[in-house]
C-alpha positions in Angstrom: -72.3 -8.4 -141.9 -68.9 -10.0 -141.3 -70.9 -11.6 -138.5 -73.5 -12.2 -141.1 -76.7 -10.1 -140.7 -78.9 -12.6 -142.4 -78.3 -15.0 -139.5 -79.8 -12.5 -137.1 -83.2 -12.7 -138.9 -83.1 -16.5 -138.9 -82.9 -16.5 -135.1 -84.9 -13.4 -134.3 -87.9 -15.2 -132.9 -85.8 -17.2 -130.5 -83.6 -14.3 -129.5 -86.5 -12.0 -128.8 -88.0 -14.5 -126.4 -84.7 -15.0 -124.7 -84.1 -11.2 -124.4 -87.4 -10.7 -122.7 -86.5 -13.2 -120.1 -82.9 -11.8 -119.8 -84.1 -8.2 -119.5 -86.0 -9.0 -116.3 -82.7 -9.9 -114.6 -81.0 -6.7 -115.5 -81.8 -3.2 -114.2 -82.6 -0.6 -116.8 -81.0 2.8 -117.1 -77.4 3.9 -117.1 -75.2 2.7 -114.4 -71.5 2.9 -113.7 -69.2 0.5 -111.9 -67.8 1.6 -108.5 -64.1 2.4 -108.4 -62.0 -0.8 -108.5 -59.6 -1.8 -105.8 -56.1 -1.4 -107.1 -54.2 -4.7 -107.1 -50.5 -4.9 -107.4 -49.5 -4.0 -111.0 -46.5 -4.7 -113.1 -45.3 -1.7 -115.1 -46.2 -2.1 -118.8 -43.2 -2.0 -121.2 -43.3 -0.9 -124.8 -40.3 -3.1 -125.5 -40.4 -6.4 -123.6 -43.2 -8.5 -122.1 -42.6 -9.9 -118.7 -45.9 -11.6 -117.8 -46.5 -12.7 -114.2 -49.1 -13.7 -111.7 -49.6 -10.0 -111.0 -51.9 -8.0 -113.3 -49.9 -6.3 -116.1 -51.7 -3.4 -117.8 -52.2 -3.7 -121.5 -53.4 -0.1 -121.8 -51.5 2.8 -120.2 -54.6 5.0 -119.9 -53.2 7.8 -122.1 -51.9 6.5 -125.4 -52.3 3.6 -127.9 -48.7 2.4 -127.1 -48.5 -1.4 -127.9 -51.7 -1.1 -130.0 -52.6 -0.3 -133.6 -56.0 0.6 -135.1 -57.1 -2.6 -136.8 -57.1 -2.2 -140.6 -60.7 -3.2 -141.1 -62.2 -1.7 -144.3 -64.4 1.2 -143.4 -63.4 1.2 -139.7 -64.4 3.9 -137.3 -61.9 6.3 -135.7 -60.1 5.3 -132.5 -58.7 7.7 -129.9 -57.8 7.8 -126.2 -59.4 10.3 -123.8 -60.3 10.4 -120.1 -58.4 7.1 -119.4 -60.3 5.1 -122.0 -60.0 3.8 -125.6 -62.8 5.1 -127.7 -63.7 2.9 -130.8 -65.9 4.8 -133.3 -68.7 3.2 -135.3 -67.6 2.0 -138.7 -69.3 0.6 -141.8 -68.6 -2.9 -140.4 -65.8 -3.8 -138.0 -63.7 -1.4 -136.0 -61.2 -1.9 -133.3 -57.6 -2.3 -132.0 -54.9 -5.0 -132.3 -52.0 -5.8 -130.0 -48.6 -5.0 -131.5 -46.1 -5.7 -128.7 -45.1 -9.3 -129.5 -45.6 -12.5 -127.6 -48.6 -13.2 -125.4 -49.3 -16.3 -123.3 -51.3 -19.0 -125.2 -52.9 -20.6 -122.2 -52.9 -20.4 -118.4 -53.8 -16.7 -118.3 -56.6 -14.3 -117.5 -57.6 -11.0 -119.2 -59.7 -8.4 -117.6 -61.2 -5.2 -119.0 -64.2 -2.9 -118.7 -66.3 -2.3 -121.9 -69.2 0.0 -122.6 -71.6 0.3 -125.6 -71.8 3.9 -126.6 -74.0 3.7 -129.6 -75.1 1.2 -132.2 -77.1 -2.1 -132.4 -74.5 -4.9 -132.6 -71.6 -6.2 -130.6 -69.6 -3.7 -128.6 -66.9 -6.1 -127.4 -65.5 -8.7 -129.7 -62.4 -9.8 -127.7 -60.1 -12.0 -129.7 -57.5 -13.9 -127.7 -54.9 -16.7 -128.0 -55.9 -20.3 -127.3 -52.9 -22.6 -127.6 -51.8 -22.4 -131.3 -55.2 -20.9 -132.4 -57.4 -18.0 -131.5 -61.0 -17.4 -130.4 -63.4 -14.4 -129.9 -65.7 -13.6 -127.0 -68.7 -11.8 -128.5 -70.8 -9.5 -126.3 -74.0 -8.1 -127.9 -73.8 -9.6 -131.4 -76.4 -10.5 -133.9 -78.6 -7.5 -133.4 -77.3 -6.6 -129.9 -78.2 -9.5 -127.6 -76.1 -12.6 -128.3 -73.2 -13.6 -126.1 -70.8 -16.5 -126.9 -67.5 -17.8 -128.3 -66.6 -17.8 -132.0 -65.8 -20.5 -132.8 -66.0 -24.0 -131.4 -65.9 -26.9 -133.8 -66.6 -24.4 -136.5 -69.8 -23.2 -134.9 -69.9 -19.5 -134.1 -71.1 -17.6 -131.1 -74.7 -17.7 -132.3 -74.9 -21.5 -132.7 -72.8 -23.4 -130.1 -73.3 -24.3 -126.5 -71.9 -21.0 -125.3 -74.7 -19.0 -127.0 -77.0 -17.1 -124.7 -79.0 -13.9 -124.9 -78.4 -10.9 -122.7 -79.6 -7.3 -122.6 -76.9 -4.6 -122.6 -77.5 -1.0 -121.7 -76.0 1.9 -123.7 -73.7 4.0 -121.5 -73.1 1.3 -118.9 -69.6 -0.1 -118.0 -69.4 -3.9 -117.9 -66.6 -5.7 -116.1 -65.3 -8.5 -118.4 -63.0 -11.3 -117.2 -61.7 -14.1 -119.4 -59.8 -17.2 -118.3 -58.0 -19.6 -120.7 -56.6 -23.0 -119.6 -55.8 -26.2 -121.6 -59.1 -27.6 -120.4 -61.5 -24.7 -120.5 -62.4 -21.2 -121.6 -64.4 -19.3 -118.9 -65.8 -15.8 -118.9 -67.5 -13.6 -116.4 -69.6 -10.5 -116.9 -69.6 -8.4 -113.8 -70.0 -11.1 -111.1 -71.9 -13.6 -113.3 -70.1 -16.5 -115.0 -71.4 -16.5 -118.5 -69.2 -19.1 -120.2 -67.7 -22.3 -118.8 -66.9 -24.6 -121.7 -64.5 -27.6 -122.2 -62.1 -27.2 -125.1 -60.0 -30.4 -124.6 -59.9 -32.3 -127.9 -62.0 -29.7 -129.7 -61.3 -27.3 -132.6 -61.1 -23.7 -131.4 -60.9 -21.1 -134.1 -62.0 -17.7 -135.4 -65.1 -17.1 -137.4 -64.0 -16.9 -141.1 -63.5 -13.3 -142.2 -61.5 -10.2 -141.4 -61.7 -10.8 -137.6 -58.4 -12.6 -138.1 -56.9 -9.0 -138.3 -57.4 -8.9 -134.5 -54.8 -11.7 -133.9 -53.0 -12.1 -131.5 -55.2 -10.0 -129.2 -57.8 -7.4 -130.1 -61.0 -5.7 -129.4 -63.5 -5.2 -132.2 -67.0 -3.8 -132.6 -69.6 -4.1 -135.4 -71.5 -1.1 -136.5 -71.2 0.1 -132.9 -69.2 2.6 -131.0 -67.7 1.5 -127.7 -65.2 2.4 -125.0 -62.6 0.2 -123.3 -60.6 0.8 -120.1 -58.7 -1.0 -117.3 -57.4 -3.6 -119.8 -54.9 -6.0 -118.2 -53.5 -9.6 -118.2 -52.0 -12.0 -115.6 -50.7 -15.5 -115.6 -52.6 -18.1 -113.6 -50.7 -19.6 -110.6 -50.1 -23.3 -110.9 
C-alpha cells in the first residue's frame, strides 16, 4: 500500500494487543454526534481567502467548490449529498484536495467530522500545512487501528511517538480538531486529545509517495470509503 501493507503485518502482534485495550474504552455499535452549536461563521468565498479568528467553512455543504478530486491512480468516486462529501473506496488512495489558493501555515485550527463507511484502512488522512512543509494526520491506518502523524523526522504515523491504536466504528461520526503552532501539533478526537507533540527544531514532512497530491490541504482514504462534513478553519488568537 502507499502506506505500505507489509508494515501492517510486522506490527500486527503489538497492534492487536493495543486494540483490545483500546476497544474497552469505546462503546460498540453505531452512534451519531449530537447537533453542533453554530458558532459565528465567515462566508466562504470561491475567489479570495480572508482567514480570521472566526470559523470559516471550507466546504459549503452542497458542492465541491474550492476542492478537486485528488488524481490518485485508481481513486474512488467523490460526490456531495445530504450535506457531506462522500469519498468512494479506490484501489489505493482516494480523496479531495484544496484548490482555492493560500492557506495559513501555522497558528491555525482545522475542524471536521469524519465517518468510516466501509473498508479496513484509514478513513481520514488529513494533510495540512506546517510552516514551509506539510504533514498528515492518519486515523485508522495500517489495517484500521493506527493513529498518528506522518511524518516526524522521517518516521511515519506507525513508528513515531504519536503512534497509538484506537478502534473505529463503521457508520459513526467522529469529531476531529487539529491545531498547528510553531511549537506544536495537537489533535483531538471527539473530546479526547490524541496528539500533543513538539515540532520545534524537527523535520516535519509527508510520507514519501502520492500523498503529496493532497498538498496544500486534503483528505484521503486508503481502500476505504468515508464521509466528511462540517469542514472549517480558523486562525488562533495571539
